[in-house]
C-alpha positions in Angstrom: 78.4 117.2 -26.8 75.2 117.0 -27.8 72.6 115.8 -25.1 70.2 113.0 -25.5 66.1 114.0 -26.2 64.5 112.9 -23.3 62.8 110.0 -23.9 60.5 106.6 -22.1 63.2 105.2 -22.8 65.9 107.4 -21.8 63.9 107.4 -18.6 63.5 103.1 -17.7 66.9 103.3 -18.9 68.5 105.7 -16.8 65.4 103.6 -13.9 67.1 100.6 -14.2 70.0 102.3 -12.0 67.7 102.0 -8.5 68.3 98.4 -7.6 65.5 96.7 -5.4 68.1 96.2 -1.9 65.7 93.1 -0.8 65.8 90.8 -3.7 69.1 93.1 -5.9 67.6 93.7 -9.3 66.3 97.0 -10.8 63.1 98.1 -10.8 61.8 97.9 -14.2 62.9 94.7 -14.6 61.4 93.7 -11.9 58.2 95.4 -13.2 57.8 98.2 -10.8 57.4 101.1 -12.8 53.6 101.4 -14.9 54.0 104.4 -16.6 56.4 106.9 -17.8 55.4 110.8 -18.8 57.0 112.9 -20.0 55.4 116.7 -20.5 58.4 119.2 -21.2 61.2 118.4 -18.7 59.2 117.1 -16.1 58.7 113.1 -16.1 56.4 111.7 -13.8 57.5 108.0 -12.8 54.1 105.3 -12.2 55.3 102.3 -9.9 54.4 100.4 -8.0 56.5 97.9 -4.9 56.6 93.9 -4.6 54.7 94.0 -1.0 52.2 97.1 0.5 54.7 96.9 3.7 57.6 97.2 2.0 59.9 99.1 4.1 62.7 99.9 1.7 59.2 102.1 -0.3 60.8 105.6 0.4 64.3 104.4 0.0 63.2 102.9 -3.6 61.0 105.5 -4.5 63.8 108.7 -3.4 66.4 106.1 -5.7 64.0 106.7 -8.7 64.0 110.7 -8.1 67.3 110.4 -7.9 68.5 109.2 -10.2 66.4 111.2 -13.3 67.0 114.7 -11.6 70.4 113.8 -12.6 69.7 113.8 -16.3 70.2 117.0 -17.7 67.3 117.4 -19.7 64.5 116.3 -16.4 63.2 119.8 -14.6 61.2 118.0 -11.6 60.4 114.2 -11.9 57.3 113.1 -9.4 57.2 109.2 -8.7 54.0 107.7 -6.8 53.3 104.7 -5.9 50.4 102.2 -7.3 49.2 99.3 -5.7 46.9 98.5 -8.7 47.1 96.6 -10.2 49.2 94.5 -7.4 52.9 93.3 -8.8 53.5 89.6 -9.7 56.9 88.0 -10.9 54.6 87.7 -14.4 55.5 91.4 -14.3 59.9 90.6 -14.7 61.2 90.8 -18.3 63.1 87.5 -18.6 66.5 89.3 -18.3 65.3 89.3 -14.2 63.2 85.8 -13.9 66.2 84.3 -15.6 68.7 85.7 -13.0 66.3 85.7 -10.5 66.2 82.2 -10.9 62.0 82.5 -11.1 60.3 79.9 -13.5 57.2 79.5 -11.3 54.5 82.5 -11.3 
């Protein structure tokens, strides 16, 4: 079986497995993943959380690292938490907004 190439799309699809436990939705559709960089099997993810004081920050970041390391093509992962720009509900996908009933932002 051929292993698919390591692409940003594959990384984002894989990161959809990581659920923000307080909101109950994946971090990609919530708009928490700001950037993905891939370099020869090394993946760097820049992401944020819905609030700077989120008590689940270690769990969410480690979850992202864990699912990406599960990809055969990935040798190492660096997940960096950033706060700029601050997250807001407008960063969510339409799918997430509809599922969560977010209409005003």
